[in-house]
C-alpha positions as CSV (number, residue, x, y, z in Angstrom):
1,M,-4.0,-173.0,69.0
2,S,-3.1,-170.8,66.4
3,W,-3.6,-169.7,62.7
4,F,-1.5,-170.3,59.7
5,K,-1.8,-170.1,56.0
6,I,-1.7,-172.5,53.0
7,E,-1.6,-171.3,49.5
8,G,-3.0,-167.9,51.1
9,Q,-5.9,-169.7,52.8
10,K,-6.4,-169.6,56.7
11,V,-6.0,-172.6,58.5
12,F,-7.0,-173.0,62.4
13,Y,-4.8,-175.3,64.3
14,A,-6.9,-176.6,67.3
15,N,-4.4,-178.2,69.4
16,Y,-6.0,-180.7,72.0
17,R,-2.6,-182.6,72.4
18,G,-2.2,-184.1,75.9
19,L,-5.2,-182.7,77.5
20,D,-7.4,-184.2,80.1
21,G,-11.3,-184.1,80.1
22,E,-11.6,-180.8,81.7
23,Q,-9.1,-179.2,79.8
24,M,-10.7,-180.6,76.6
25,I,-14.1,-178.8,77.7
26,E,-12.1,-175.4,78.3
27,R,-10.3,-175.7,75.1
28,L,-13.3,-176.3,73.2
29,D,-15.0,-173.3,74.9
30,E,-12.0,-171.1,73.5
31,I,-12.4,-172.6,70.3
32,I,-16.0,-171.7,70.2
33,Q,-15.2,-168.0,71.0
34,I,-12.5,-168.0,68.1
35,Y,-14.9,-169.3,65.7
36,R,-17.7,-166.9,66.6
37,L,-15.3,-163.9,65.9
38,E,-14.1,-165.2,62.7
39,P,-16.1,-163.6,59.8
40,E,-14.8,-165.9,57.0
41,K,-15.0,-169.6,56.2
42,F,-11.6,-171.4,56.9
43,Y,-10.0,-174.7,57.1
44,S,-8.8,-176.4,60.2
45,L,-6.3,-179.0,61.5
46,I,-7.2,-180.7,64.8
47,D,-4.7,-182.8,66.9
48,F,-6.1,-185.1,69.6
49,T,-2.9,-186.8,70.1
50,N,-2.7,-188.2,73.8
51,S,-6.0,-186.4,74.7
52,F,-8.9,-187.8,76.9
53,L,-12.5,-187.4,75.1
54,S,-14.8,-187.3,78.0
55,E,-18.6,-187.8,78.0
56,E,-19.2,-184.1,78.6
57,Y,-16.9,-183.4,75.7
58,I,-18.5,-185.8,73.3
59,S,-21.8,-184.4,74.3
60,E,-20.7,-180.8,73.6
61,M,-19.3,-181.9,70.1
62,M,-22.5,-183.8,69.0
63,N,-25.2,-181.3,70.3
64,G,-23.5,-177.9,71.3
65,E,-22.9,-174.8,69.6
66,I,-19.5,-176.1,68.1
67,T,-21.6,-178.3,65.6
68,A,-23.4,-175.1,64.1
69,L,-20.4,-173.1,64.2
70,R,-18.6,-176.0,62.1
71,K,-21.2,-176.0,59.6
72,Q,-21.0,-172.3,59.1
73,K,-17.4,-171.7,59.3
74,I,-15.3,-174.9,58.4
75,I,-14.5,-175.7,54.6
76,K,-12.3,-178.9,55.5
77,T,-10.8,-180.4,58.5
78,A,-7.9,-182.7,58.9
79,V,-7.7,-184.6,62.2
80,I,-4.7,-186.2,63.8
81,G,-3.9,-188.2,66.9
82,L,-7.0,-190.6,67.1
83,N,-7.0,-194.1,68.4
84,F,-9.4,-196.7,67.2
85,A,-12.0,-195.7,69.9
86,K,-11.7,-191.9,68.9
87,V,-12.4,-192.6,65.5
88,A,-15.4,-194.7,66.2
89,I,-16.7,-191.5,68.1
90,L,-15.8,-189.4,65.0
91,E,-17.6,-191.5,62.7
92,V,-20.8,-191.5,64.9
93,Y,-20.4,-187.5,64.9
94,K,-20.2,-187.6,61.2
95,V,-23.4,-189.6,60.8
96,L,-25.4,-187.8,63.4
97,N,-24.5,-184.3,62.3
98,G,-24.0,-185.0,58.6
99,D,-20.6,-183.5,58.8
100,E,-18.5,-185.0,56.0
101,K,-15.7,-182.4,56.2
102,F,-13.6,-184.4,58.1
103,K,-10.5,-186.6,56.9
104,L,-8.4,-188.5,59.3
105,F,-4.7,-189.0,59.2
106,D,-1.7,-190.7,61.0
107,T,0.6,-188.0,60.8
108,K,0.7,-184.1,60.7
109,E,2.5,-184.1,57.6
110,E,-0.1,-186.2,55.9
111,A,-2.9,-183.9,57.1
112,L,-1.0,-180.8,55.8
113,E,-0.5,-182.4,52.5
114,W,-4.2,-183.2,52.2
115,L,-5.1,-179.8,53.2
116,T,-3.0,-178.2,50.8
117,S,-4.2,-180.4,47.9
118,E,-7.8,-179.4,48.9
119,I,-7.2,-175.8,49.0
120,K,-5.3,-176.0,45.6
121,K,-8.6,-177.7,44.1
122,R,-10.9,-175.0,45.7
123,T,-8.7,-172.0,44.5
124,S,-7.9,-173.2,41.2
């Protein structure tokens, strides 16, 4: 996990790459702590490549504290590394939580291009 800037705007990189179910929950808890401490709104890039979305993780994403924090803190999110089943789960999340800030991409490069264009729209 790390922070970087695009066009002067903060972007949080949430790296779930290659994590199993238990590690996903641990990473989510770490991310919640980071979101709590961040005073301003920001963009995010989430990488789910080769990760395992357990029932516990999905439940936390649907009903946990992260949902409220995302609504408060996140401007837009680019997501990479999702297979068909994970895309379906994300679509359910979006509907149940009214969170339309996500956009899915096949590559990190595409995701970064989109974030850059969204930042430029918002700051111009």
